[in-house]
Backbone as a ProteinNet text record, in pm:
[ID]
protein_1_A
[PRIMARY]
MTIQYTDAGVNLTSHQFEPDCDDIVARARLAGVTEMLLIGTDVTESMQSLELAKRYGFVSTAGVHPHDAKSVSDNYIQQLNALLSQPEVVAVGECGLDFNRDFSPRPQQQNVLHEQLTLAQQLKKPVYLHERDAFSAMQAQLERVNVKGVLHCFTGDAQALSFYLDYGLMIGVTGWVCDERRGALLQELVPLIPDDRLLVETDAPYLIPRTIKPKPKSRRNEPAFICAVVQQIAQLRGQSEAHVAACSRANFARLFATGKN
[TERTIARY]
2362.7	2332.9	2203.6	2205.4	2086	2000.4	1872.7	1782.2	1728.6	1728.7	1667.7	1533	1434.1	1298.1	1250.4	1164.6	1088.3	941.5	871.2	726.9	657.3	598.3	542.6	401.4	358.8	228.1	195.3	198.2	171.1	75.1	-27.3	-120.5	-72	39	100.4	18.7	-75.3	-161	-277.9	-290.5	-401.2	-401.6	-521.7	-533.4	-475.1	-465.9	-408.9	-259.4	-194.9	-52.4	-24.3	-126.8	-106.4	-26.2	-54.8	15.7	165.3	206.4	345	405.4	381.2	430.2	582.5	651.8	798.1	844.6	777	813.3	786.8	677.4	644.7	756.5	800	907	1037.8	1065.2	1189.4	1192.3	1078.6	1073.3	1089.9	1032.1	1045.9	1192.5	1259	1400	1485.6	1456.1	1528.2	1505.2	1387.1	1354.2	1410.7	1477.4	1539.5	1462.6	1353	1275.2	1343.2	1393	1467.5	1388.1	1277.3	1196.5	1049.6	964.2	819.6	753.1	641.3	551.9	432.2	413.6	306.1	184.1	72.1	-46.2	-133	-178.5	-280.2	-412.5	-521.6	-651.5	-753.2	-720.7	-797.1	-700.2	-746.4	-654.5	-588.4	-666.5	-610.7	-506.9	-540.4	-444.8	-323.2	-341.4	-227.6	-131.3	-185.7	-101.7	-28.3	-100.1	-38.7	68.4	43.2	142.5	268.3	251.3	367.3	449.8	383.8	457.5	533.1	469.8	537.9	652.8	634.8	742.9	864.3	839.2	948.9	1013.7	931.6	981.1	1072.7	1034.6	1108.2	1198.8	1195.6	1279.8	1222.2	1088.2	1022.4	959.4	875.1	800.5	652.3	567.2	423.4	344.4	212.7	120.1	22.2	-48	-154.6	-270.8	-385	-500.5	-624.7	-731.2	-861.2	-907.1	-922	-968	-1114.5	-1155.5	-1295.3	-1396.4	-1360.2	-1451.6	-1482.2	-1385.5	-1399.8	-1440.1	-1468.5	-1501.8	-1624.6	-1717.5	-1841.9	-1818.4	-1699.6	-1675.8	-1577.3	-1539.6	-1437.7	-1491.3	-1399	-1433.2	-1421.9	-1470.2	-1466.2	-1323.3	-1231.3	-1093.4	-994.7	-1043.8	-954	-841.3	-868.5	-762.6	-651.1	-687.9	-585.9	-504.6	-571.9	-501.4	-405.2	-450.6	-362.3	-245.3	-272.7	-167.5	-58.3	-99.1	-1.5	81.1	16.7	89.5	188.1	146.7	230.6	351.4	355.4	473.8	586.7	555.8	656.7	740.6	871.1	957.1	927.8	875.3	846.1	721.1	635.6	508.6	529.4	531.4	579.2	469	343.4	237.2	101.8	10.1	-128.8	-208.4	-270.5	-347.4	-342.8	-408.8	-471.8	-603.5	-616.5	-737.9	-785.9	-913.5	-961.3	-1110.2	-1149.3	-1290.5	-1309.5	-1412.5	-1445.7	-1594.3	-1629.6	-1769.7	-1804.4	-1712	-1738	-1816	-1769.3	-1835.2	-1925.1	-1893.7	-1978	-2003	-1898.5	-1913	-1939	-1904.9	-1940.9	-2018.9	-2112.3	-2187.2	-2092.1	-2121.5	-2030.3	-2001.3	-2100.8	-2069	-1970.4	-1985.7	-1893.6	-1753.9	-1745.6	-1614.9	-1546.4	-1622.3	-1562.5	-1520.8	-1598.3	-1561.8	-1434.7	-1428.5	-1312.6	-1187.6	-1203.4	-1089.2	-1040.5	-1132.5	-1090.3	-1015.9	-1064.5	-996.5	-855.2	-837.8	-703.8	-613.5	-668.5	-589.5	-544.7	-632.9	-598.2	-488	-497	-392.5	-258.9	-260.7	-137.1	-76.7	-160.8	-112.2	-50.4	-115.6	-63.5	70.5	82.3	204	310.6	273.2	363.7	407.1	307.7	330.3	267.2	325.4	260.8	130.7	44.3	-79.2	-71.3	-132.9	-140.3	-286.9	-318.9	-456.7	-518.2	-644.3	-726.1	-838.8	-856.1	-968.8	-1020.3	-1145.6	-1208	-1343.3	-1356	-1480.2	-1527	-1432.3	-1466.5	-1376.9	-1336.4	-1236.6	-1282.9	-1402.6	-1448.8	-1450	-1498.5	-1502	-1361.4	-1271.6	-1133.1	-1066.4	-1089.7	-1033.3	-1076.7	-1204.7	-1256.5	-1192.1	-1170.8	-1107.7	-963.2	-888.5	-747.3	-729.6	-822.4	-811	-834.2	-880.9	-901.8	-776.5	-677.1	-556.7	-433.1	-318	-190.6	-108.2	-112.1	-41.8	39.9	135.3	209.3	168.6	205.1	170.7	165.1	91.7	80.3	-65	-109	-238.1	-213.8	-248.3	-222.6	-308.5	-249.4	-322.1	-407.6	-342	-414.2	-485.4	-615.8	-695.3	-782.2	-748.3	-833.1	-807.1	-863.7	-850.5	-747	-734.1	-631.8	-655.7	-783	-814.2	-767.1	-794.4	-752.8	-601	-533.5	-388.1	-329.9	-383.4	-333.5	-349.3	-465.7	-486.5	-391.3	-381	-296.9	-150.1	-105.1	32.8	50.2	-44.6	-36.1	-40.9	-115.8	-125.2	7.6	86.2	215.5	225.7	121.4	122.8	209.3	257.7	315.1	202.7	230.8	129.2	175	94.9	125.8	66.1	149.5	104.2	120.6	12.6	8.5	-4.2	-30.5	-53.2	-176.6	-256	-368.6	-318.2	-193.7	-136.2	-105	-105.5	-78.3	-206	-320.3	-449.3	-496.9	-498.7	-538.6	-686.7	-763.5	-907.5	-936.9	-899.1	-933	-826.8	-705.7	-594.8	-559.8	-644.5	-609.7	-586.2	-673.1	-656	-529.9	-505.5	-384.8	-259.9	-263.8	-149.6	-121.4	-226.1	-207.9	-149.4	-184.6	-145.9	-10.2	34.2	160.2	278.6	290.5	402.7	398.7	284.3	271	314.8	343.8	387.7	536.8	576.2	719.6	799.6	926.7	1012.5	1011.2	1006.4	1018.1	884	779.6	649	598.7	677.1	631.9	667.7	568.3	590.9	530.6	603	555.6	517.8	401.7	350.4	274.4	271.3	196	53.5	27.8	-101	-132.5	-29.4	-45.6	-120.9	-209.5	-227.1	-323.4	-359.6	-454.6	-380.7	-453.9	-405.7	-281.9	-285.7	-173.2	-154.7	-32.6	-11	-50.7	-137.5	-186.2	-82.4	28.7	134.3	231.4	220.1	312.1	288.4	395.7	388.1	504.2	475.7	341	265.5	135.6	55.7	69.5	90.5	99.7	-28.9	-16.5	-134.3	-228.7	-168.6	-249.2	-279.5	-397	-432.1	-381.6	-311.1	-261.1	-138.4	-142.9	-27.2	74	201.5	307.8	401.6	470.8	570.1	677	707.7	808.9	770	640.4	594.1	603.8	663.1	672.6	754.6	843.1	924	835.3	720.9	630	565.2	534.9	477.4	581	703.8	811.7	836.4	835.3	858.9	754	627.6	520.4	532.6	559.8	575.3	691.3	802.7	920.4	889.6	817.1	780.9	693.6	596	504.8	575.1	675.5	745.1	869.3	906.4	1026.5	1152.7	1151.2	1265	1311.4	1428.7	1475.8	1407.5	1399.9	1343.3	1425.8	1556	1643.5	1614	1588.2	1558.3	1427.1	1324.1	1193.4	1205.2	1272.8	1288.7	1366.3	1470.2	1552.3	1473.3	1390.8	1307.3	1212	1147.3	1052.5	1122.5	1238.9	1313.1	1351.3	1400.2	1441.2	1320.9	1209.1	1089.3	1035.6	1039.7	995.5	1079	1209.9	1299.7	1274.7	1248.7	1226.4	1093.1	987.9	855	844	893.5	875.9	997.9	1097.5	1216.5	1281.4	1295.2	1355.9	1508.4	1561.4	1706.6	1769.6	1685.4	1737.6	1704.2	1792.6	1763.7	1843.4
1488.9	1345.9	1322.8	1231.1	1195.6	1101.2	1136.1	1052	939.6	818.1	704.9	674.6	649.5	628.1	487.6	435.5	314.5	351.5	321	344.8	215.4	217.8	96.5	65.1	123.5	90.1	166.8	97.6	159.4	70.5	129.7	55.5	65.2	0.2	15.6	-50	-136.9	-200.3	-109.9	6	96	132.3	141.9	180.4	319	401.1	534.9	529.2	418.1	404	327.5	273.5	186.8	252.8	378.8	433.7	455.1	479	520.7	460.9	332.9	266.6	274.8	253.1	261.1	400.5	502.9	639.9	669.2	615.5	634.5	578.6	457.9	394	469.6	514.3	588.2	718.7	790.9	915.7	888.8	778.5	743.9	717.4	645	614.2	740.3	830.5	958.1	1038.8	1020.6	1091.4	1022.6	908.6	839	720.8	682.7	567.1	440.2	360.9	240.8	112.4	119.4	0	38.5	-49	-29.6	-161.6	-149.8	-262.7	-242.9	-334.7	-323.8	-399.1	-327.7	-379	-462	-577.3	-657.1	-641.5	-619.2	-599.3	-708.1	-794.5	-915.7	-1015.1	-1133.1	-1235.3	-1190.8	-1135	-1093.3	-983.6	-881	-772.3	-820.3	-918.2	-973.3	-1042.9	-1111.5	-1173	-1065.5	-959.2	-849.8	-778.3	-759.4	-695.2	-780.4	-911.3	-1000.7	-986.1	-981.2	-966.5	-834.6	-727.9	-598.1	-598.9	-666.5	-677.3	-747.9	-852.7	-922.9	-832.9	-758.5	-673.2	-561.5	-503.4	-386.1	-414.2	-535.8	-567.3	-520.3	-518.9	-478	-599.3	-574.6	-680.6	-646.7	-745.4	-725.1	-796.8	-774.6	-842.5	-926.1	-1014	-1092.7	-1100	-1048.6	-1050.3	-996.8	-988.5	-939.2	-823.6	-707.9	-586.1	-603.3	-537.9	-553	-509.7	-415.6	-377.1	-495.3	-588.7	-702	-830.8	-822.4	-943	-1014.1	-936.7	-994.3	-1079.9	-1068.2	-1133.4	-1249.2	-1294.1	-1399.4	-1531.1	-1607	-1739.4	-1841.6	-1961.7	-2065.5	-2105.2	-2087.8	-2132.8	-2017.2	-1897.6	-1782	-1797.3	-1864.6	-1883.5	-1971	-2073	-2157.4	-2076.8	-1987.6	-1902.9	-1806.9	-1747.9	-1659.2	-1736.9	-1856.2	-1940.1	-1968.2	-1994.6	-2020.8	-1895.4	-1780.8	-1655.7	-1628.2	-1655.5	-1625.5	-1718.2	-1820.7	-1907	-1845.5	-1739	-1671.9	-1578.8	-1575.1	-1495.8	-1346.9	-1296.4	-1153.1	-1113.2	-1209.9	-1179.8	-1190.5	-1075.3	-1070.4	-1048.1	-1031.8	-1004.9	-1046.6	-1075.1	-1105.6	-974.6	-940.6	-817.1	-754.7	-650.2	-564	-626.5	-651.3	-711	-628.5	-641.4	-564.2	-541.7	-426.5	-390	-245.2	-218.4	-81.4	-60.2	-0.6	28.4	171.2	238.4	372.7	368	282.3	272.5	150.8	45.6	-74.3	-128.2	-138.4	-193.6	-344.4	-409	-548.5	-557.6	-652.2	-666.7	-690.1	-630.7	-638.2	-781.4	-870.7	-1008.5	-1074.9	-1047.2	-1103.1	-1044.9	-914.3	-852.6	-922.3	-947	-1005.4	-1150.2	-1225.3	-1363.7	-1369.8	-1286.8	-1287.8	-1238.6	-1139.5	-1095.2	-1205.9	-1271.8	-1377.3	-1488.8	-1524.9	-1630.6	-1588.4	-1460.3	-1413.9	-1398.3	-1355.1	-1349	-1488.7	-1585.9	-1724.3	-1774.5	-1741.2	-1780.6	-1717.9	-1590	-1522.3	-1586.6	-1621.4	-1686.3	-1821.3	-1896.9	-2028.3	-2017.4	-1918.5	-1903.1	-1819.9	-1760.3	-1669.6	-1552.6	-1500.9	-1386.1	-1261.4	-1144	-1020.8	-996.1	-914.9	-872.8	-724.2	-688.9	-550.3	-512.1	-437.9	-421.2	-287.4	-293.6	-176.6	-169.5	-52.6	-34.5	107.1	118.5	250.5	246.1	324.9	334	197.1	111.3	-25.9	-74.6	17	-19.5	-132	-122	-223.8	-363.5	-370.9	-500.1	-549.7	-459.6	-499.9	-548.4	-479.1	-521.5	-664.3	-691.1	-824.9	-930.3	-897.1	-990.9	-1019.3	-914.5	-932.9	-1010.1	-994	-1064.1	-1214.3	-1256.7	-1400.6	-1468.9	-1390.3	-1446.5	-1379.9	-1429.9	-1370.1	-1345.7	-1222	-1189	-1061.6	-1043.4	-917.7	-848.3	-721	-652.2	-502.8	-438.5	-292.8	-254.2	-151.8	-91.2	15.6	-16.6	67.8	192.8	306.7	433.3	459.7	465.1	485.2	620.1	617.4	740.7	740	653.6	636.7	738.3	709.7	799.1	745.8	813.9	777.4	637.2	599.8	466.9	358.5	379.5	282.4	273.3	388.7	387.9	312.4	336.3	268.5	117.3	72.9	-71.1	-131.5	-69.4	-126	-132.8	-31.4	-33.4	-141.3	-151	-253.4	-393.3	-408.4	-539	-577	-475.2	-501.1	-461.6	-396.4	-358.3	-234.7	-222.5	-97.7	-9.7	119.3	215.9	281.2	265.4	325.1	464.1	561.6	699.9	742.4	796.7	837.7	990	1037.3	1178.5	1233.3	1147.2	1192.8	1292.8	1270.9	1357.6	1496.6	1511.8	1640.7	1718.2	1663.9	1723.8	1806.3	1937.1	2025.9	2013.7	1950.1	1935.5	1804.5	1694.2	1563.8	1511.8	1563.5	1502.7	1563.8	1650.1	1720.7	1625	1525.2	1429.9	1347.6	1303.2	1225.6	1308.2	1436.1	1523	1527.3	1522.2	1520.6	1388.2	1278.7	1145.9	1099.1	1151.8	1106	1113.3	1216.5	1218.3	1106.5	1039.9	933.6	797.3	787.6	660.6	642.7	536	515.1	502.6	540.1	532.6	393.8	289.9	153.4	94.8	180.8	133.4	213.1	304.9	396.6	344.9	340.8	313.2	427.4	473.3	582.1	524.5	562.2	507.1	615.2	602.3	700.5	657.1	525.7	473.4	525.8	561.2	611.8	509.4	559.9	697.2	782.6	733.4	805.9	895.9	986.4	1065.8	1148.9	1221.5	1309.1	1411.5	1431.5	1527.6	1669.3	1730.5	1864.7	1971.8	1929.9	2025.6	2049.1	1971.2	1986.7	2122.3	2195.9	2326.2	2337.9	2378	2400.3	2268.5	2274.6	2153.1	2094.5	1962.5	1898.8	1919.7	1930.6	1948.5	1829.4	1711.4	1591.7	1572.6	1520.8	1490.1	1351.9	1287.6	1152.1	1156.6	1080.8	1068	972.3	988.5	901.5	867.6	753.6	720.3	827.7	901.4	1007.7	1115.5	1125.1	1229.4	1188.7	1072.5	1028.9	1126.5	1200.4	1298.1	1402	1436.3	1533.2	1476.8	1346.7	1282.1	1277.8	1238.7	1233.5	1372.5	1474.3	1611.1	1653	1622.2	1659.2	1583.1	1453	1372.4	1424.2	1454.4	1503.8	1633.5	1721.6	1849.4	1827.5	1737.8	1712	1645.4	1564.6	1489.7	1561.9	1673.7	1743.7	1665.2	1592.5	1510	1552.5	1505.7	1534.9	1442.9	1488.1	1403.6	1277	1288.3	1171.8	1069	1116.1	1023.9	950.7	1023.1	961.4	858.5	896.4	803.7	679.3	697.3	584.2	491.9	548.7	466.2	380.2	442.2	368.8	257.1	286.1	184.6	66.6	97.4	-9.1	-92.8	-27.5	-100.1	-187.4	-135.7	-211.3	-337.8	-322.1	-436.5	-540.6	-494.2	-587.4	-659.2	-585.7	-646	-743.2	-702.4	-783.4	-867.6	-866.8	-951.6	-935.7	-809.3	-784.2	-781.6	-768.8	-765.6	-635	-530.4	-399.9	-297.3	-199	-89.1	32.7
-75.4	-78.3	-155.2	-248.7	-324.6	-242.1	-226.2	-148.2	-236.4	-182.1	-250.2	-185.8	-270.4	-222.3	-257.2	-170.2	-198.7	-198.2	-306	-312.4	-270.6	-151.9	-93.6	-140.5	-253.2	-307.3	-433.4	-548.1	-678.2	-756.8	-816.1	-902.5	-1047	-1075.8	-1207.5	-1317.9	-1280.9	-1381.7	-1422	-1361.1	-1393.4	-1541.6	-1597.9	-1738.9	-1762.7	-1657.2	-1672.9	-1707	-1677.9	-1706.2	-1835.6	-1897.7	-2014.6	-2127.1	-2162.2	-2278.6	-2256.6	-2130.9	-2108.4	-1981.9	-1961.4	-1840.1	-1829.8	-1940.9	-1938.9	-1897.6	-1947.2	-1912.4	-1765.1	-1711.9	-1570.2	-1483.1	-1515.2	-1437.3	-1454.8	-1577.1	-1602.2	-1522.9	-1519.3	-1442.2	-1292.8	-1247	-1105.7	-1071.1	-1156.7	-1129.7	-1131.4	-1222.8	-1225.6	-1097.7	-1037.6	-914	-790	-809.7	-697.7	-644.2	-710.7	-666.5	-717.4	-626.5	-665.2	-645.8	-573.5	-550.4	-540.5	-592.7	-584	-548.2	-478.6	-456.8	-547.7	-642.6	-741.2	-689.5	-679.4	-611.5	-705.2	-654.8	-721.9	-650	-723	-658.7	-692.7	-786.3	-812.6	-875.2	-908.8	-958.5	-1088.9	-1180.3	-1308.8	-1290.9	-1213.3	-1191.3	-1112.4	-1026.4	-953.7	-1049.8	-1147.9	-1251.7	-1331	-1364.8	-1441.2	-1358.6	-1230.8	-1144.3	-1134.2	-1128.2	-1125.5	-1252.5	-1367.1	-1493.1	-1498.3	-1450.5	-1447.3	-1347.2	-1235.2	-1136.8	-1197.9	-1273	-1340.2	-1445.4	-1515.2	-1624.4	-1573.3	-1460.1	-1411.3	-1292.2	-1240.2	-1125.2	-993.6	-980.9	-858	-789.7	-689	-622.8	-629.3	-599.7	-617.2	-509.2	-512.8	-422.6	-504.2	-434.9	-497.8	-400.3	-443.3	-354.6	-421.5	-343.2	-392.3	-304.2	-365.7	-300.2	-256.7	-147.9	-106.7	-212.8	-299.1	-406.8	-498	-509.5	-601	-530.1	-401.1	-325.3	-381.7	-436.5	-489.7	-612.9	-673.9	-802.9	-796.5	-677.2	-669.7	-726.3	-784.8	-835.7	-722.9	-747.3	-644.5	-607.7	-701.4	-676.9	-664	-626.6	-625.2	-522.8	-412.6	-312.6	-369.2	-443.9	-508.1	-609	-682	-778.8	-707.9	-597.2	-521.4	-462.3	-414.4	-356.8	-459.9	-583.7	-690.1	-718.4	-723.4	-746.2	-633.4	-511.4	-395.5	-384.3	-467.6	-470.3	-552.7	-626.9	-708.3	-620.1	-641.3	-551.8	-554	-664.3	-673	-594.5	-562.6	-495.3	-344.8	-277.7	-139.9	-36.5	-79.2	17.7	-36.3	56.6	24	27.2	-83.7	-87.4	-225.9	-247.7	-151.9	-109	19.8	72.4	191.2	222.8	336.7	335.1	393	407.1	366.7	288.7	249.5	269	383.5	414.3	375.4	304.4	255.8	125.6	35.3	-95.4	-106.6	-31.5	-31	-171.6	-251.7	-386	-382.4	-271	-248.4	-117.8	-107	18.6	136.3	248.7	362.1	408.9	415.2	453.3	357.5	228.2	129.4	147.6	171.4	198.1	315.2	421.2	540.7	518.1	444	413.5	330.6	227.3	138.3	212.4	298	377.6	469.7	539	632.2	559.3	442	365.9	327.1	294.2	256.6	378.9	490.8	613.5	655.3	641.5	674.2	582.7	454	358.7	397.3	430.5	470.8	595.2	689.6	811.5	779.9	692.5	655.6	583.3	494.7	414.5	484.9	600.3	672.7	582.5	509.4	421.1	483.5	460.5	507.4	432.1	493.9	428.5	395.5	283.6	237.9	250.3	358.3	402.2	361.6	325	293.7	395.5	460.2	552.2	540.1	503.8	491.7	561.3	666.4	743.7	793.3	830.1	869.5	982.9	1071.2	1171	1263.2	1317.3	1412.7	1350.1	1227	1158	1127	1090	1064.2	1192	1300.4	1427.9	1461.3	1443.9	1472.1	1382.8	1257	1164.2	1204.5	1235.8	1269.9	1400.1	1491.3	1619.5	1605.9	1489.5	1464.3	1411	1371	1309.7	1369.4	1328.4	1369.4	1243.1	1195	1071	1090.6	1002.3	995.3	865.5	852.8	729.1	746.4	655.7	654.3	633.5	707.9	682.6	576.9	453.6	336.9	340.9	302.5	290.1	414	528.4	654.8	654.6	687.4	696	821.5	918	1035.2	1145	1262.4	1376.1	1474.5	1588.7	1687.2	1743.1	1763.8	1814.9	1717.7	1589.3	1488.2	1481.2	1481.3	1475.2	1593.4	1712.9	1832.1	1819.9	1772.5	1758.3	1656.2	1540	1434.8	1478.6	1549.7	1599.8	1706.1	1799	1903.3	1843	1735.3	1668.5	1604	1565.4	1504.2	1358.8	1306.8	1165.7	1141.9	1019.4	973.6	918.2	907.2	864.9	735.3	629.5	500.4	489.5	455.6	442.9	297.7	241.8	101.2	91.2	-30.8	-54.1	14.8	76.4	159.3	263.2	309.9	412.5	358.4	226.8	162.6	131.6	172.2	140.5	259.6	241.7	351.1	383.9	296.6	320.2	394	334.5	392.8	489.5	480.8	552.7	686.7	739.9	864.1	980.6	997.7	1107.7	1088.1	965	938.1	968.2	937	966	1115.8	1198.1	1343	1392	1324.3	1371.9	1320.7	1208	1148.3	1245.6	1329.9	1424.5	1528.3	1543.6	1643.4	1591.6	1462.3	1404.1	1432.8	1500.4	1526.6	1397	1404.5	1286	1223.4	1307.2	1255.1	1210.6	1199.5	1152.1	1032.5	982	877.2	738	651	509.7	428.5	327	241.2	105.6	56.8	-69.1	-144.4	-276.3	-355.2	-382.5	-391.6	-437.8	-577.8	-652.2	-788.8	-874	-963.9	-1011.5	-929.4	-809.2	-725.9	-625.9	-562.7	-449.1	-480.7	-589.1	-621.9	-509.3	-462.1	-353	-393.4	-312.9	-344.8	-312	-252.5	-218.8	-334	-440.9	-554.3	-621	-638.8	-705.5	-804.5	-928	-981.6	-997.2	-990.9	-1001.7	-1142.2	-1152.1	-1284.1	-1364.2	-1493.6	-1578.9	-1567.4	-1556.9	-1538.6	-1390.4	-1359.3	-1220.2	-1180.8	-1270.2	-1244.5	-1154	-1049.2	-961.1	-1023.7	-987.4	-1036.6	-921.6	-930	-827.1	-810.5	-916.3	-907.4	-807.4	-776.4	-685.4	-538.9	-511.1	-371.8	-288.5	-353.9	-280.5	-211.4	-271.7	-211.3	-85.5	-86.4	31.8	143.7	108.5	206.7	265.9	182	228	331.1	303.8	395.9	527.7	519.3	640.9	724.2	659.3	730.4	803.4	737.7	799	922.1	911.3	1022	1140.4	1111.2	1216.6	1269	1207.6	1249.1	1219.8	1108.6	1067.7	929.2	889.3	754.9	654.3	531	426	408	419.6	405.7	513.6	635.6	745.5	721	681.1	655.3	543.7	435.9	323.6	365.9	446.8	491.2	583.7	670.8	758.7	677	578.8	495.9	418.3	364.6	288.7	378	498.6	589.5	633.9	661.3	703.5	590.7	469.8	352.4	336.5	347.4	332.3	440.9	562.6	673.5	659.3	626.2	617.6	502.1	387	266.8	231.6	320.8	306.5	170.5	127.1	-3.5	4.6	124.1	138.2	99.5	77.6	37.8	144.5	160.5	253.4	213.9
[MASK]
+++++++++++++++++++++++++++++++++++++++++++++++++++++++++++++++++++++++++++++++++++++++++++++++++++++++++++++++++++++++++++++++++++++++++++++++++++++++++++++++++++++++++++++++++++++++++++++++++++++++++++++++++++++++++++++++++++++++++++++++++++++++++++++++++++++

């Protein structure tokens, strides 16, 4: 049986993909990837992700990443609102908090996140959330609203996982789980994610799975490599790769109302 994959998070607008975007998508399709969520990290990239989604038949997000919170315009919420009216744009994000790198001042990150969470609540759209070393602040933000969505590229601890699951979020797992150095805690927690809350994503071109053998000459991750993430998750959970891939596809369709599974 040929396994079909959904990549629940790809940065296809990355400059690393500019020379050969068509080839990247073609290789992904050959590998069984039939659907992707193309991530927007600011207004401009959200527009670009929408155009790529239309071009390739995928779906996208519209939002402002915490790294870019310091640079928002006065009317960015109106711009995101307009993008989110397009049928291909299925979620608000990538938005969130990053206290690891602090590329934007923390108060600004929190203000911009709250505005996007409020927009998602008003539009009844899912959120595509980023949280790095900022669990307490994220918890406080989420408790102010009632939204659905996914915690993208989860790297937190058991307390964070418990809260996000109790809140109702899905959990996005990337190639971080394939990293024997940084991913040890995530490897312990992955079996605790219920089948109906698991989303698998590459976050390409970042986080190339370190389990790929032979290792690609390029350090660039691609959606075609999602099979390596699924393989690692399946091994950790004692499930088949087909089962893990099918769970992720079904959850993706349910969360983002794509009608596919």
